[in-house]
C-alpha positions, 0 to 999 in steps of 0.5 A: 076450667080455671087455672090451678089456683094460688091463694092470694093475700085476701080481704073480706067482703062486707057487701053493703048498700052504700048511700052516695055511691051511685049505681054504675051503668049496666054496661059497666057491670057486665062480666066478672068483677075486675081487680081495678073495680073491686079496689075502686069500690073498696076505696069508696067504702073506706071513704065513706066509712072514714069516720069510723076509722079516724074520729075518736071523739063525739060532739056530746061525750068529747073523747071516746075510749080507744080500743085499748081503754075500752078493753081495760073496762072489762072484768078479766075473768081469766085472771080471776079463775085461772092460775089462782090458789084455791081459797075459802069463802069468807063469812060475809060472802057466805051470808050473801050467798045464802041470803040470795040462794039459800031458800029461793029457786030462780026460774028467770029467762036465760040469757041465750034463750036456751034452757041448759048448757053442758058444763064441759066434760063433766056430764052436768047440764046447767041453766043460767038465769038472766041477771044472776051470777049463778047457775042451776044443775038441771040434769046429770048424765049417768056414769059421768064425772059429776054423778055422785058429786053434784045433784040436780037442784044445786045452785053453782055460785063459784069455783075454787072459792072465788064467787061468780061476779054479780049479774055477769054471765057465770058461763065465762068464769065457769069455762076458765075454772074447768080449764084451770082444773085440767092443769097439773097445778090443780090436779085434774079436780074442779072444785065448785062452790054450791048451795044445796038445801039451804047449805053451802057445799064443795063439789069436787069433780074429777076431770083429769089432767090435760095440761094448760092452754098456751098464752097464744091459744088456740094457736101454737097450743098443744092442748088446742091441737089435742082437742081438735084431733079428738073432735076429728077422731070422733067425727071420722070414726062415728060419721060416714064421709059421704053424710058429713054435715056441710054446715060445719064438718067439712070446713072443720075437717079441712082446717085440721090439715090431716090427710085422713080428714082431707080424704073424708072431705073429698068423698063428701064433696064428690057426692055433689058431682053429677047431682041433678038439682039446681042446688045442693040444698034445693033452693035453700040458701043455707045449704048452697051457701055452705056448700059453695064455701066448702067446695071452693076451699077444697079446690083452692087447697087441692086444685082438684078439678073434679069439683069445679062443675058443682062450684060453677053450678052453685055460683049460678044458683046463688048469683041468680037468687041474690036479692036486688039489695045484695043479700039473700033470704032463706031461699032462692028466690026469697020466700017469706023473709027479707034479707037474712044477713047471716046466710047472706054473708055465707052466700057472699063468702062462697062467691068471693072464694069461688072468684079467688079460685078462678070461677067467673062471678058477675060484677053486679052480684059482687058490687051489690053485696059489697055495698049492702054489707058495708053498712055494718063496717064500724058498727055491727051487722044484724042477723036479719032484716033489721036496721043496722043502727036501732034493732027492734028486738033485744036478741039483735042488738048490737050488744048481742052477737050472732057471728054475723059481724065476724062473718062480714069481717072474714068476707072483707079479708078474703076480698083483700081489705084487712083494714076494713076487716079489722075494724068490723071485727072489733064488734064481737071483741067488745061483747065479752059478757053478752056473746051468747045473747043473740039469735042462734048464738050457740051455732053462730057466735061460737062457729064464727065469732073466734075466726072474726076476732082473730083478725083483730 
């Protein structure tokens, strides 16, 4: 039984197969990973990746932009679509929009591979198009704020008299415009510029005044807190505690800090005690990885020793099911796939947290993952078994995001290497316009991306 835990200053683990590290003799890998072994390995990783921390030039391009200079090249949609007074489109803007969307219906592939996305709380579901700065209304829920205001087939081209820029993703300015509409200065009304039947219209949707986000949101922000409380209330009132989803429900509720949320998590995690299965998702890496993260986080917060046996069981299942490269596949043992880094990073995170909670994790298991995932530091971590430098498919390109780089950064942060974590977490911050184009982006990009970006 581990001692009552105290959370130490943590660093993350982006486990990586690092060329030139060599493999220590088997005898030196016996037992759990010592702090000295960990720090030695992290220092090797820093040295191996030193160019990604110190060099700011290229043999071809001379000086490379600093992170600050890189950020200045991005369009500031927040400034464009929040806090500005409503305006009228100019005659030139009207002609351009009607030339583009007045007579032609676009049915191009979407950026994220999904057909529709919800326009916040309005009840309208839209379809964006790759390469277009506009979005089409596909469905409208009955009795919603958008009902009777928008119509199916409307092409939304701007908000508050500001057109969405060129071929940029319109979901980003739409989000800012919706947030701005809920501020008192806009009176709770979202004004959309749209093309309907060859004519330009203004669609005004009542979304209510809910106040604005603070400059430090989601931290120290009353509105962010209210949104989180509303989401927690919905989960607690509509889902039986014993049926909470281990994927995100438990972690979200733990993060609220609410007593009723913590009690619901306790009831869910207690269903894992005395279970006879090898793993709580069978031998599925997804269920077992997320379950271990939730169990370990709960134990680190509460010291409730009742969850120690399932933590120990999952540590064994995931350790035994680790691939020799240091990652995990969809199942343990691997079946049908190579390394799936997205789930591998969660499995690794669970082991890191279990070790922090005082559970013994074999050193060879930890070192394999550190070396394997370390390859992504300073570059990016692909979703699956793809090369780290020239992915074959567009949805795995470094220009897209599926949360993996953020997850890797969090792993290293939990391991106590914030410098490695910060360098790794820059990747999603550079993907301002393409974050929702990665594989499973609507799950992992949204779920993990902000947590990783917060480290920067």
